[in-house]
N, C-alpha and C positions, 0 to 999 in steps of 0.2 A: 622727517615728515610731520611728527607731532609738533615740532617747533613751528613749522609753517602753518599748521592747523591753528595753533594759538594766535599767530600773527594775523591770519585771515579773520579770526573771530573778533579782533579788536578794531577792525575797519567797519564803520567810520569813527568809533569811539576814540581811538588814539590818533589816528590820521585818516585822511580821506583817500589816500592812495598807497599803493605798494612801494613806490619809489622812496618816499620819506622814511618808511620803516626800514627798508634795506640800507639806506644811507646812514641812518642813525646807528645801526648795528656795525656797519663797516667803519664809519668815521669815529664813532664814540667808543667802540670796543675792539677795534682792530680785527674784525672778522674778515676773512677772505671773501665770503659771500654772505649776503643778507638772507633772511629766511625764505623770501619769495624767489630769489636767485637760486638758492639751494633746492627749492621745490621744483623749479624749472629743470635744474640739472638732473634731478631724479626722474623727472617725467610727471607732469601734473596728473594726468589721467591714471597712470600706473599707480602712483602713490595714493590717489583718492580711492581707487578700486581696492587696494590693500587695506586702507583704513576702514572702508565699509565692511570688508570681510572680517575685520577684527571687532566689529560692532561699534565703531566710532563714527559719529555723524560728521559730515562735511558741511561747512557753512553754505547756506542757500545760494549766495552770490557766486561761489566757486562752482556749485552744481549747475547753475544757470549758464556760467561761462562755458563749461564743458558741453552742456547740451546744445549750445549755439555753435559748437565745432571749434571753439578757440582752445588751443592745446597748451598755451604757455602764457605766463603773466607778462612776458616781455616780447615785443616784436623785434626780431633781429634781422639785420642785413649785413652780409660779409662778417658774420660772427660778432657784430656790434649791436648793442641795444639801441634802437632808434625810436621805439615807442613802448608804452606800458598800458596794461589793461585798466580801464576806468570802470569800476563796478556800477557807478551811477549812469554813465552813458552806455554801458554794456558794449563797449568797443574800445579799440586801441586809440590812444591819443599820443601825439608826438612828444618825445622828451624834449624839453627846452634846451636849445644849444647853448653851451657855456663857452664864451669866447676865450676863457682862460684854460681850456682843456685842449691839448693836442693829442689826438689818437694816432698811434703808429699804424694800427689796422686801417684807420681812415686814410692815412697818407698812402698806404699800399693800394687801397681801393681806388684812389684817385690817380694811380699810375705814377706816383712820385718816388718809387724805389729805383735808384739809379744802378746799383750793383748789389750783388748778394753772393755769399758762399754759405757753407754749412753752419758757420758760427756767428756771422755778422752781416749787417746790411748797411748800405749807405743810401740815405734818403734826402729828398729836398723838402725842407720845412717851410719854404716860401720866404720871400724877402731877402733872398740871397744867402740863407743860412742852411748849412748841411747838418745832417744828423747821422752819427755813427751809432748804430744799435747793436747790442749783443743779443744773441739767442742760442748760445751754446748751452750745454747741460749745466745748470746752476750758474750760468754766465761765467764759467771759469775761463780765464784768459789762455788762449792757445794760439797756435801758429796761424790759423785762419784769421783770427781777430787781429793779430799783429800785422798780417799782410794787408787786410782791408783798411786798417787804420793808416798804414803808410800810403795806400792808394787815396784815402780820404785827404791826407795832408798834401799829396801831390795835386789832387783835384782842387783843393783850396787855393792853390796858387793862381788859378784862372781868375780873370777879372770879374766874371759873373757872380763870384762868391765873396761874401764879406766876413764869414766866420763859421765856426763849427761847434755843435753841441755833441757831447758824448753822453748818452743816456739810454735807458730802455724802460720797458714796462713789465719786467719779470717780477718774481717774488722778491728777489734781492738784486742789488746792483751788480755785485761780483764777489764770489767767495775766494777769489785769488787765482793764481796761476795754476795751470793743470799740472799737478805734481806726479801724475802717473808716468808721463814721459821722462821726468827727472828720475823717478825711481828705477825705471827700466835702464836708462843710460848709466846711472850710477852703479847699479848692480853688475852691469856688463863692463864697467871700467871705461866707458866712452866719455871721458871728461871733456874731450874736444868738442863733442856735440853740445854738452851743457855750456861750455864756454861760449860757443857761438850763439846759443839761445839767449844767454844773459847779455851778451854784447848787443844782440838785436833788440832786446827789451829796453836796455839802457839807452840805446840810440834813439828808439822810438819815443820814449818818455822825455828825453832831452829835447827832441824835435818838437814835441807838444809844448814843452815849457818855453821854448824860444820861438814858437811859430810867429811868423810876421803878421798874421791876422788873429783875432781873438778866438780862443778855444775855451769853452765853458764845460765843465764836467758836472753832471747832475746825479749825485748818488742818493741812495735811499736803502733802507733795510741794511743787510750786511754788506760791508765793503772791507774785506779782509785781505791781508797779504798784498798781492799784486793789485787788487782793487783799491786798497788804501794808497799804494804807491802811485796809482794813476791819479787819485785825488790830489796828492801832494805835488804832482808834476804839473797840474793844471794852472794856467795863468789866473783863472777865476773859477770858483765853485759856487753853485747854487744847490744847496743840500736840503733834503727833507729833514724836518726836525727829528723824525725817527730814523736816524742813520747811526749804525753801529760799526764804527771804523777802528781798525787797529792793525799793527804789524805783528802777525802771530807766527812768523816763520820758525821761531825757536821751538814751537810745539811739535815740529817735525825734525828737530835737530839741525836746523839751518838758520841763516840770518837773512834779513832783507838785502837783496842784491840787485833789484831792478830800479835803482836810484833811491830806495827807501832809507838805507843807512846814511847815505850822503845827505838826504833831505833832513833827517833828524839832526845830523851834525850842523847843518846850515841853520835850521829853524830854532834849535834850542841852544846848542853850545856856542856857535859862532855869533848868534844874536846877542847872547849874554856877554860875550867878550868884546862887543862893540863899546861897552861902557869902560871908561878909563879905570885902571887899577882893579878890575873885576877879578874874582877868584874863579878858576875854571871848574874846581871839583864839584860845587853844588849843581851846576848846569850839567856836568858830565854824569853825575849820579842820577839826576832826573831822566836824562836821555837813556842811560844804561838800564835803569829800572823799567822804564816804559816799554822798551823793546825786549829786554831780557826776561821780563815777566809776562810778555805777550798781552799787555793791557789793551782792552777794547773799550772805546768810548760808549757810554750807554745812551748818548743822544748827540745831536749835532752841536749843541751848546758845549758839552764836555769835550767833543772833538776839537773845538776851538781852544779850550783850556789846555789841551794836550798838544797844541800847535800843529794838528793835522789840518785844520782849517785856519785860514789867515783872517786878519781883521777886516779885510775888504770882501771876504766871501759872505754870501747871503744864506739865510736859513728860511725855508718856506714851510708854513704850518700845514697847508693842504697839499698832500702829495699828488692829487689829481692835477694840480696846477704846475707841477715841477718843470715839465718840458717847456711849457709856454713861458714860464718865468726865466728859464735858462736861455730861451731864444731872445726874450726881451733884454736880458743882460748882454748878450752878444751885440745887439743893435745899439744898446746904450754905450758899450765900450767903443764901438765904431764911431758913434757921434761925438764921443769925448776925445777923439783923436788918438786911438790906441797905438802904443809903441811897445814892442816886446821888451821883456826884462833883459838886462845884460848879465852874462855869466858872473857868478859871485866868487869872492875870495873867502875861503873857509878856514877856521882856526883848527890847527892840529896841535893838541896839547903835548904830545910826545911821551917819552918813556917814563918820566916820573909819575905822571898821571896814570899811566897804564899800570905801574907798580902798585899804586894805591888801589886800583880796581882788582888786581890779583890778590891783594891782602883780603879784600872783602869777599872774594870768591873762595879763598882758603877757609875763611871763618864760616861761610855758609856750608861748605862741605863738612868741616869738623863738627858743626852743629846739626848735621844730618838734614839740613834744609835743601841741599842740592846733591845730586848724584855725581859720580866721577865724570860722566858724559855731559851732564849739565855744566860742569866747570869747563870742560873742553869747548863747548859751544860758547859759554860766557867769555872765555879768553879770546876766541876769534872775534866776537862782537866787540869786546873792549879794545882790542888791537885796532879795529877799524875806526871806532868812535874817537880814539885818541890820536888817530892819524899816523899810526905805525911807530917805528922805532926811531924817533927823532930825539936828538940830544936836548932840545928845548922847544918851547911853544913857538909856533910860527904860522904864517898865513900861506895857504896853498890854493891852487885852483881846483875846480870841481872834478876834473878828470883824475886828479890824484886820488880822491876819495872813491871814485867809481872803480878804479883799478884795485884798490884795497878791498872793497866789498865783494867784488867779483872773485878775487883770489881766495878770500876767506870762505866764500860759498863753495868754491871748488875743493878747498881743503876738507870741508865738512862732508862733501859728497863722497869722499874717499873713506870716510869713517863708517865701519860696519853698523855701528849702533844708530847712526843717523839714517842709514838705509832701512834699518829695522823700524825706526819711528815713522818714516814715510809710508812704508807698506802697512803698518798697523793703522795709521790714520785712514788710508784708503779702504781698508777692510772693515774697520770698526767705527770710523767717524769720531774718534776721540784720541787724545794724545797718549803715548806710551812713555812711562817713566822707567827707562832702563839704565 
């Protein structure tokens, strides 16, 4: 409340209205709420009464606002700010409409929500573009999201729709798949359930990758694990510059298995091997270290360097414009005559490359940089990235790598120490080195 008091005292010295001050704090310093938005959340009258009780004077214009019966700095409708208090006019004035902002709450208020379950919604963004929105806890990917995503892809087949945006307006895009269900199934030895869940996620993300109409994913904040895999499956990405993406599954004793390992093999290893006479080990080392050390991009620009974003993917500076820009990208792809990608051929380096990775893992363990279980996880990851036990390097289809990553994931779900790591992460929100 003292912060709000200071902000109120610099009107009109710093700015003529509350909106510019709030925006400066949110946009310039990554605050969740500006000082006047925070004061509204606390209750303007309640906070002012407490300040007076503490002997602190409240700015005259705020006292006049309260005396006139105005109880908040923002006028809200359907939980959206539609106006702000103007100290000079002593009344609310409408907030200027920004055509570059699409509000999900606004779409709902207009009756554009088509379907909904506990974790996701399917909405009509206008111009024939659908929006798949997550609203599960921390936007973790769960069964409800997968089911509605599949319904969204089925809906997309209708002639009235031209494309789909996957995005939301939560604090983070997605912190990954819901590992609680994996922990329970793994502890009870129900690997068949885990196998079915992985197949479902792989099938969904491959369907997104090869969808006959444009699908654009709009990430921001944290996009980890399954959230990162969703980015990599997208035909096109429009990302906020503040996007922190990475495949972090090794932190819970697992490997990416929702197409993530396959995509890393495609984007880093197979891409490098397109060059005649290229050596596989440098690319393999890059891929192995990126996933094996659970590296997370500190920005969308770094995500591009890590091959999480592609060259045609876009980066948006103003996160408030993200959904509108994603919608524009869908329409631009349609106008350009969009054609889905064809399944790729991937390079499987084989047993000699895998042997080199095992030597590196042995050295890390002997140097006490990795625990015994770290090495087990690393071996499973290396086996997948090398394409299994092949006598020589060869080109294979995507399904080959999907089978490898799924089997490696199941192998690790049978490891007691991986189960320990999953539960520890759920209970303490940090990785266990066991």
